KEGULO-590624 format. One line per 3 residues: number of its first residue (from 1); their letters; for each residue x, y, z of C-alpha. Coordinates in Angstrom, 1 decimal. Layout:
<nodes>
NUM) a) X,Y,Z ~ ...
</nodes>
This chain:
<nodes>
1) xxx) 126.6,73.2,92.8 ~ 122.9,73.9,92.7 ~ 122.4,71.8,95.9
4) xxx) 125.1,73.8,97.7 ~ 123.6,77.1,96.7 ~ 120.1,75.9,97.8
7) xxx) 121.5,74.8,101.2 ~ 123.2,78.1,101.7 ~ 119.9,79.8,101.0
10) xxx) 118.2,77.7,103.6 ~ 120.8,78.5,106.2 ~ 120.6,82.2,105.4
13) xxx) 116.8,82.1,105.7 ~ 117.2,80.5,109.2 ~ 119.6,83.2,110.2
16) xxx) 117.3,85.9,108.9 ~ 114.4,84.4,110.8 ~ 116.3,84.4,114.1
19) xxx) 117.5,87.9,113.3 ~ 114.0,89.1,112.8 ~ 112.9,87.6,116.1
22) xxx) 115.7,89.1,118.1 ~ 115.6,92.4,116.2 ~ 112.0,92.8,117.0
25) xxx) 112.7,92.1,120.7 ~ 115.5,94.6,120.6 ~ 113.1,97.3,119.2
28) xxx) 110.9,96.5,122.2 ~ 113.8,97.3,124.5 ~ 114.2,100.7,123.0
31) xxx) 110.6,101.8,123.2 ~ 107.9,101.4,125.9 ~ 106.5,97.9,125.1
34) xxx) 102.9,97.3,124.4 ~ 101.2,95.5,127.3 ~ 98.9,92.6,126.3
37) xxx) 96.2,92.3,128.8 ~ 95.0,88.8,129.3 ~ 92.2,89.9,131.6
40) xxx) 90.4,93.2,131.3 ~ 89.4,95.8,133.8 ~ 86.9,98.6,133.2
43) xxx) 89.4,101.1,134.6 ~ 92.0,100.3,131.9 ~ 92.5,102.3,128.7
46) xxx) 90.6,101.2,125.6 ~ 93.8,99.9,123.9 ~ 94.4,97.5,126.8
49) xxx) 90.8,96.2,126.7 ~ 91.1,95.6,123.0 ~ 94.0,93.2,123.6
52) xxx) 92.0,90.9,125.8 ~ 90.0,88.2,124.1 ~ 87.0,86.4,125.6
55) xxx) 88.6,83.0,125.1 ~ 91.7,83.9,127.1 ~ 93.9,84.4,124.1
58) xxx) 95.9,87.5,123.2 ~ 98.1,88.0,120.2 ~ 99.8,91.1,118.8
61) xxx) 102.1,91.9,115.9 ~ 104.7,93.7,118.1 ~ 106.8,92.4,121.1
64) xxx) 105.0,93.0,124.4 ~ 105.4,92.4,128.1 ~ 102.9,90.4,130.3
67) xxx) 102.8,90.0,134.1 ~ 102.0,86.8,135.9 ~ 102.1,86.3,139.7
70) xxx) 105.1,88.6,140.3 ~ 107.0,87.9,137.0 ~ 107.4,90.0,133.9
73) xxx) 107.9,88.1,130.7 ~ 108.8,89.6,127.3 ~ 106.7,88.0,124.5
76) xxx) 107.9,88.1,120.9 ~ 105.7,89.5,118.1 ~ 103.2,87.0,116.7
79) xxx) 103.2,84.7,119.8 ~ 99.9,83.8,121.3 ~ 99.2,84.1,125.0
82) xxx) 96.7,81.7,126.6 ~ 95.0,82.1,130.0 ~ 94.4,78.5,131.1
85) xxx) 92.2,79.6,134.0 ~ 89.8,81.2,131.6 ~ 90.2,78.4,129.0
88) xxx) 90.9,75.3,131.0 ~ 90.2,72.9,128.1 ~ 93.0,74.6,126.1
91) xxx) 95.6,72.1,125.0 ~ 99.2,73.1,125.9 ~ 100.8,72.5,122.5
94) xxx) 104.6,72.6,121.9 ~ 104.3,72.8,118.1 ~ 103.5,76.5,118.0
97) xxx) 104.9,79.7,119.4 ~ 102.8,80.4,122.5 ~ 102.9,81.4,126.2
100) xxx) 100.5,79.5,128.5 ~ 99.6,80.9,131.9 ~ 98.1,78.9,134.7
103) xxx) 97.3,75.3,135.3 ~ 95.6,73.3,132.6 ~ 92.2,71.8,133.2
106) xxx) 91.7,68.1,134.0 ~ 90.8,67.2,130.4 ~ 92.6,69.3,127.8
109) xxx) 91.1,69.2,124.3 ~ 94.2,68.0,122.4 ~ 94.5,66.4,119.0
112) xxx) 95.1,62.6,118.8 ~ 98.7,63.1,117.7 ~ 101.2,65.9,117.6
115) xxx) 104.8,65.3,116.7 ~ 107.4,68.1,116.6 ~ 108.3,71.1,118.7
118) xxx) 109.1,74.8,118.4 ~ 109.8,77.4,121.1 ~ 107.0,77.7,123.8
121) xxx) 106.7,78.6,127.4 ~ 104.3,77.6,130.2 ~ 104.1,79.4,133.5
124) xxx) 102.1,78.0,136.4 ~ 102.0,78.0,140.2 ~ 104.5,75.8,141.9
127) xxx) 103.7,73.6,144.8 ~ 101.5,70.7,143.7 ~ 102.5,67.4,142.1
130) xxx) 104.0,68.1,138.7 ~ 104.4,65.6,135.9 ~ 107.2,63.2,136.6
133) xxx) 108.2,62.5,133.0 ~ 110.8,65.3,132.9 ~ 114.5,65.3,132.9
136) xxx) 116.9,66.8,135.5 ~ 115.6,70.3,134.9 ~ 112.4,69.3,136.8
139) xxx) 114.4,69.9,140.0 ~ 116.0,73.2,138.9 ~ 115.6,76.2,141.2
142) xxx) 116.5,79.6,139.8 ~ 116.3,82.7,141.9 ~ 115.0,85.9,140.4
145) xxx) 118.4,87.6,140.4 ~ 119.8,84.6,138.4 ~ 117.4,84.8,135.5
148) xxx) 119.4,87.5,133.6 ~ 122.4,85.1,133.4 ~ 120.5,81.8,133.1
151) xxx) 122.2,79.2,130.9 ~ 119.6,77.0,129.2 ~ 120.7,73.4,129.4
154) xxx) 120.8,71.7,126.0 ~ 119.0,68.5,126.8 ~ 118.1,65.4,124.8
157) xxx) 114.4,66.2,125.2 ~ 114.8,70.0,124.3 ~ 113.0,70.9,127.5
160) xxx) 113.8,72.9,130.7 ~ 111.8,73.3,133.9 ~ 112.7,75.8,136.5
163) xxx) 111.1,77.2,139.6 ~ 111.4,80.8,140.8 ~ 111.0,80.5,144.6
166) xxx) 110.4,84.2,145.3 ~ 107.1,84.1,143.5 ~ 106.3,80.4,143.6
169) xxx) 106.1,80.0,139.8 ~ 107.3,77.1,137.7 ~ 108.4,77.8,134.2
172) xxx) 108.5,75.1,131.5 ~ 110.3,76.0,128.4 ~ 110.7,73.9,125.2
175) xxx) 112.6,74.5,122.0 ~ 112.6,73.0,118.5 ~ 115.9,73.9,116.7
178) xxx) 116.6,77.3,118.2 ~ 117.5,77.1,122.0 ~ 118.9,80.6,121.8
181) xxx) 115.5,82.1,121.3 ~ 114.1,80.3,124.4 ~ 117.2,81.3,126.4
184) xxx) 116.7,85.0,125.5 ~ 113.1,84.9,126.7 ~ 114.1,83.3,130.0
187) xxx) 116.9,85.8,130.5 ~ 114.4,88.7,130.0 ~ 112.0,87.3,132.5
190) xxx) 112.1,89.6,135.6 ~ 110.7,89.8,139.1 ~ 108.1,92.6,139.2
193) xxx) 109.5,95.7,141.0 ~ 106.2,97.2,142.1 ~ 102.8,95.9,143.2
196) xxx) 101.2,97.2,140.0 ~ 103.8,95.3,137.9 ~ 103.2,92.0,139.7
199) xxx) 99.8,91.3,138.4 ~ 97.3,89.1,140.3 ~ 98.8,86.2,142.1
202) xxx) 95.7,84.2,141.4 ~ 95.3,85.0,137.7 ~ 97.5,86.3,134.8
205) xxx) 97.2,90.0,134.4 ~ 99.1,92.8,132.6 ~ 100.1,95.9,134.5
208) xxx) 99.4,99.4,133.3 ~ 103.0,100.5,133.6 ~ 105.9,98.4,132.2
211) xxx) 109.6,98.7,133.1 ~ 112.1,99.0,130.2 ~ 113.3,95.8,128.8
214) xxx) 117.1,95.4,129.0 ~ 119.0,95.8,125.7 ~ 119.2,92.7,123.6
217) xxx) 122.6,91.0,124.1 ~ 124.5,89.7,121.2 ~ 123.2,86.4,120.0
220) xxx) 125.7,83.5,120.6 ~ 126.5,81.2,117.8 ~ 123.9,78.5,117.2
223) xxx) 124.8,75.2,119.0 ~ 125.2,72.1,116.9 ~ 121.8,70.7,115.9
226) xxx) 120.7,67.8,113.7 ~ 121.0,68.5,110.0 ~ 117.9,69.3,108.0
229) xxx) 116.9,67.6,104.8 ~ 118.0,70.5,102.6 ~ 121.5,70.7,104.3
232) xxx) 124.6,69.7,102.3 ~ 124.8,66.2,101.0 ~ 125.0,63.4,103.6
235) xxx) 128.3,61.6,103.8 ~ 128.9,58.4,102.0 ~ 126.7,55.7,103.5
238) xxx) 126.5,52.0,102.7 ~ 123.9,50.8,100.2 ~ 120.4,49.9,101.2
241) xxx) 120.1,46.8,103.4 ~ 119.9,43.4,101.8 ~ 116.3,42.0,101.6
244) xxx) 115.9,38.5,102.6 ~ 113.8,36.3,100.4 ~ 112.1,34.7,103.4
247) xxx) 112.3,37.0,106.4 ~ 112.5,35.2,109.7 ~ 112.2,36.4,113.3
250) xxx) 115.8,36.9,114.7 ~ 116.9,35.6,118.0 ~ 116.5,39.0,119.6
253) xxx) 112.7,38.8,119.3 ~ 112.1,35.1,120.1 ~ 110.8,34.0,123.5
256) xxx) 111.0,30.2,123.7 ~ 109.2,30.1,127.0 ~ 105.9,31.3,125.4
259) xxx) 103.6,28.8,123.8 ~ 103.8,28.4,120.1 ~ 101.1,30.4,118.2
262) xxx) 100.4,29.7,114.6 ~ 101.3,32.4,112.1 ~ 97.7,33.1,111.1
265) xxx) 95.7,36.3,111.1 ~ 94.5,37.3,114.5 ~ 90.7,37.6,114.8
268) xxx) 89.6,39.7,117.8 ~ 87.7,37.9,120.4 ~ 84.1,38.7,121.4
271) xxx) 83.7,42.3,122.8 ~ 84.2,42.4,126.5 ~ 81.2,42.7,128.7
274) xxx) 81.0,46.1,130.5 ~ 82.5,45.9,133.9 ~ 80.6,46.7,137.1
277) xxx) 81.1,49.9,139.1 ~ 83.6,48.2,141.5 ~ 85.7,46.7,138.7
280) xxx) 88.2,49.5,138.5 ~ 89.5,48.6,142.0 ~ 89.3,44.9,141.5
283) xxx) 92.6,42.9,141.8 ~ 94.6,42.7,138.6 ~ 94.8,39.1,137.4
286) xxx) 96.4,39.3,133.9 ~ 100.0,40.5,134.1 ~ 101.4,38.6,131.1
289) xxx) 103.9,40.7,129.1 ~ 101.3,40.8,126.2 ~ 97.6,41.3,125.8
292) xxx) 94.9,41.1,123.1 ~ 92.2,43.7,122.8 ~ 91.2,47.2,121.7
295) xxx) 93.4,50.2,122.4 ~ 93.6,53.9,121.9 ~ 96.3,56.6,121.9
298) xxx) 96.0,60.3,122.3 ~ 98.4,63.2,122.5 ~ 98.1,63.9,126.3
301) xxx) 97.2,61.5,129.1 ~ 93.5,61.9,129.9 ~ 92.2,62.5,133.4
304) xxx) 91.7,59.6,135.7 ~ 87.9,60.2,135.6 ~ 88.0,60.0,131.8
307) xxx) 90.1,56.8,132.0 ~ 87.5,55.2,134.3 ~ 84.7,56.2,131.9
310) xxx) 86.5,54.6,129.0 ~ 87.6,51.4,130.7 ~ 84.6,49.2,129.7
313) xxx) 85.4,49.9,126.0 ~ 89.2,49.6,125.9 ~ 91.9,47.5,127.4
316) xxx) 95.1,49.3,126.3 ~ 96.1,52.9,126.3 ~ 99.3,54.7,125.3
319) xxx) 101.4,57.4,127.1 ~ 104.0,59.6,125.7 ~ 106.7,59.7,128.3
322) xxx) 109.1,62.2,126.7 ~ 111.3,63.1,123.8 ~ 112.4,66.1,121.7
325) xxx) 109.5,65.8,119.4 ~ 106.7,65.2,121.9 ~ 104.1,67.8,120.9
328) xxx) 101.8,68.0,123.9 ~ 102.3,68.8,127.5 ~ 101.4,66.1,130.0
331) xxx) 99.7,67.7,133.0 ~ 98.0,64.5,134.2 ~ 101.0,62.1,133.6
334) xxx) 102.4,61.3,137.0 ~ 103.6,58.2,138.9 ~ 100.2,58.2,140.6
337) xxx) 98.4,58.3,137.2 ~ 100.3,55.3,136.0 ~ 99.6,53.3,139.1
340) xxx) 95.9,54.1,139.3 ~ 95.3,53.4,135.6 ~ 97.0,50.0,135.9
343) xxx) 94.7,49.4,139.0 ~ 91.8,49.9,136.6 ~ 93.2,46.9,134.7
346) xxx) 94.4,48.9,131.8 ~ 97.6,47.9,130.0 ~ 99.9,50.6,128.8
349) xxx) 102.3,51.2,125.9 ~ 104.9,53.7,127.1 ~ 106.2,55.6,124.1
352) xxx) 109.2,58.0,123.6 ~ 108.9,60.6,120.8 ~ 112.5,61.6,120.0
355) xxx) 114.4,62.9,117.0 ~ 113.1,61.8,113.6 ~ 114.7,60.5,110.4
358) xxx) 116.9,62.9,108.3 ~ 114.4,62.8,105.4 ~ 111.4,63.2,107.7
361) xxx) 109.1,66.3,107.4 ~ 109.5,66.9,111.2 ~ 111.6,69.8,112.4
364) xxx) 113.6,67.7,114.9 ~ 115.9,65.3,113.1 ~ 119.0,63.3,113.7
367) xxx) 121.6,63.1,110.9 ~ 123.5,60.4,109.2 ~ 126.6,61.2,111.3
370) xxx) 125.0,61.3,114.7 ~ 122.2,58.6,114.3 ~ 123.9,56.0,116.5
373) xxx) 124.8,58.5,119.3 ~ 121.3,60.0,119.4 ~ 119.8,56.5,119.4
376) xxx) 121.8,55.7,122.6 ~ 121.0,59.1,124.2 ~ 117.3,58.6,123.5
379) xxx) 117.4,55.2,125.1 ~ 119.1,56.5,128.3 ~ 116.6,59.4,128.6
382) xxx) 113.6,57.1,127.9 ~ 114.7,54.7,130.7 ~ 115.2,57.6,133.1
385) xxx) 111.7,59.0,132.4 ~ 110.1,55.5,132.7 ~ 111.6,55.1,136.1
388) xxx) 110.3,58.5,137.2 ~ 106.9,57.3,136.3 ~ 107.3,54.1,138.3
391) xxx) 107.4,51.9,135.2 ~ 109.5,48.9,136.2 ~ 112.4,47.4,134.3
394) xxx) 111.3,44.7,131.9 ~ 108.5,46.8,130.5 ~ 108.4,47.7,126.8
397) xxx) 109.2,51.2,125.6 ~ 108.2,52.1,122.0 ~ 110.2,54.6,120.0
400) xxx) 108.0,56.7,117.8 ~ 109.7,57.0,114.4 ~ 107.2,58.8,112.2
403) xxx) 107.0,58.0,108.4 ~ 109.8,59.1,106.2 ~ 110.9,58.9,102.5
406) xxx) 112.1,55.4,101.8 ~ 113.5,56.2,98.4 ~ 116.7,57.7,99.9
409) xxx) 119.2,54.9,100.8 ~ 121.3,57.2,103.0 ~ 118.3,58.2,105.1
412) xxx) 117.2,54.6,105.4 ~ 120.7,53.5,106.5 ~ 120.7,56.3,109.1
415) xxx) 117.4,55.1,110.5 ~ 118.7,51.6,110.8 ~ 121.8,52.8,112.7
418) xxx) 119.6,54.8,115.0 ~ 117.2,51.8,115.7 ~ 120.2,49.4,116.3
421) xxx) 121.7,51.8,118.9 ~ 118.3,52.4,120.5 ~ 117.7,48.7,120.9
424) xxx) 121.1,47.9,122.3 ~ 121.2,50.7,124.8 ~ 117.7,50.3,126.1
427) xxx) 118.3,46.6,126.7 ~ 121.3,47.5,128.8 ~ 119.0,49.9,130.8
430) xxx) 116.7,46.9,131.6 ~ 113.7,47.7,129.3 ~ 112.3,46.0,126.3
433) xxx) 113.1,48.1,123.2 ~ 110.1,48.3,120.8 ~ 109.3,50.4,117.7
436) xxx) 106.4,52.4,116.4 ~ 106.4,53.5,112.8 ~ 104.6,53.4,109.5
439) xxx) 104.3,49.9,108.0 ~ 105.6,51.3,104.7 ~ 108.8,52.9,106.1
442) xxx) 110.3,52.2,109.5 ~ 108.7,48.8,110.1 ~ 109.4,47.4,106.7
445) xxx) 113.0,48.7,106.6 ~ 113.9,47.3,110.0 ~ 112.3,44.0,109.1
448) xxx) 114.3,43.7,105.9 ~ 117.6,44.7,107.4 ~ 120.5,42.4,108.1
451) xxx) 123.1,42.9,110.8 ~ 121.2,45.1,113.2 ~ 119.6,44.5,116.6
454) xxx) 115.8,44.4,116.1 ~ 113.1,45.6,118.4 ~ 111.4,43.1,120.6
457) xxx) 107.9,44.1,119.3 ~ 106.3,46.5,116.9 ~ 103.4,49.0,116.8
460) xxx) 102.7,49.7,113.1 ~ 100.5,52.4,111.5 ~ 98.4,51.4,108.5
463) xxx) 95.1,53.4,108.5 ~ 93.2,51.0,106.3 ~ 90.4,50.6,108.9
466) xxx) 91.0,46.8,109.3 ~ 91.3,45.9,113.0 ~ 93.6,43.0,112.4
469) xxx) 97.3,42.7,113.3 ~ 98.0,40.0,110.6 ~ 97.4,39.8,106.9
472) xxx) 98.9,43.2,106.2 ~ 100.0,43.5,102.6 ~ 103.3,45.4,103.5
475) xxx) 104.9,43.0,106.0 ~ 104.8,39.2,106.2 ~ 103.0,37.4,109.1
478) xxx) 106.2,35.7,110.1 ~ 107.7,39.0,111.3 ~ 107.2,39.8,115.0
481) xxx) 104.5,37.2,115.5 ~ 103.5,35.5,118.8 ~ 102.0,38.5,120.6
484) xxx) 104.5,41.1,119.3 ~ 102.2,43.3,117.2 ~ 100.0,46.3,117.7
487) xxx) 98.3,47.9,114.7 ~ 97.1,51.5,114.5 ~ 94.4,51.1,112.0
490) xxx) 92.6,54.5,112.2 ~ 93.9,58.0,112.6 ~ 92.7,61.0,114.6
493) xxx) 88.9,61.1,115.3 ~ 86.7,61.8,118.2 ~ 84.9,59.1,120.2
496) xxx) 82.6,59.3,123.2 ~ 82.4,56.6,125.9 ~ 80.8,57.0,129.3
499) xxx) 79.9,60.6,128.5 ~ 83.5,61.6,127.9 ~ 84.8,62.7,124.4
502) xxx) 88.4,62.3,123.4 ~ 90.3,62.7,120.1 ~ 92.1,59.4,119.5
505) xxx) 93.8,57.0,117.2 ~ 92.4,53.5,117.2 ~ 94.5,50.4,117.8
508) xxx) 94.1,46.6,117.8 ~ 96.5,44.8,120.1 ~ 98.2,41.4,120.2
511) xxx) 101.5,42.7,121.5 ~ 103.8,43.8,124.3 ~ 102.4,46.1,127.0
514) x) 103.1,47.2,130.5
</nodes>
């Protein structure tokens, strides 16, 4: 009974939160909205100048309207507004309520890792090559007159991209667990009716006069979304998987054609000698499905210039190709980026950051009931995004399953069903299904499980500072040996190579790569 009451309270809290958001916007429709100026002008009144910050960020406690290149956008109270032309190193983050205006700079200053999303919007000029790792919405064209009735597609990656041709602006919108909030904002985006409303076509700018915002329509019922940890009790689920006394590598992850490698700890080879200035364009010799060496991962793909500067120090890099919990935008990640980085002789670990375990702390979660279906949907979406980036079939794709509570058998069983479905469906799509997770949760649970399809290779997190893929106290060396392991041994920190500083996680690699 207590659990039921607590669950009802959580649901009521979510409803009240959404009501507060929409209620505040409805108030904005009834009174002249406050205009947040992202750029200042000496001719503007003092209250407009006060809203402009020197770092390109504006934030108010009331709903307001901003203008950008011929569009008018209603911004909810408490949301930040970032001018990327004034602050080009700003990271476009999807884990906070914000509106981003303009194109990001070539090297955004992002954290090493962000997992999870909420509602956010990014407006930028259309016309140049945009990131390829987006779903069908990347080709959506919506005319200004259609915005008021726009139906936000509910996609597996919680993301929509649309272009308004009248003003040449592309809008990227993401949502966490409330797609209705994002849809309301998109429906209340309008074409400017006068030249003063339009704002500068080369920079974001608020206008001195603002048209009335249409009344807030009734909020439709929330679509079905994954259950949250405090929801009603999960349905009956089989007991925890049986633990084998001597785990062995199953047929799914054995490759007879490869030479036998003893199950002994891997000692990294001598550091590589820095390459010459022409080495980035040298022919690629090593194209085995695995590699040994140092690697790094970071939230957003660095610029090509940064990748060249870092190449003498690293052999492997990671890219986040998509998923409902991918926390950073990917302004640099295109088919060309993948091709040129491989021509520099990097090897890549494509990674998909989708829904997380039911007992995870992340906001986007699958449930015990829909674990298998979401595992399959994620595999289909990951394969589609990999193809858009020119990643050929046969390449590995790692699913990012963040740490979760292992003392809940129902949650653990749901994770195993999800992973089993991910592996089976991604194999059918032609790619090698792999798994990233904490060594104490996802990796250990999958390794112990009976009766599931296991990943081809693993990338495990254990931030003990030891750059060794074998000899880990939480998993035996017999699991995923023979070039099937990557270890993330250090969490977020900044390093500088070739004069370029990036916030990264550190990895040691003896595993599957592209």
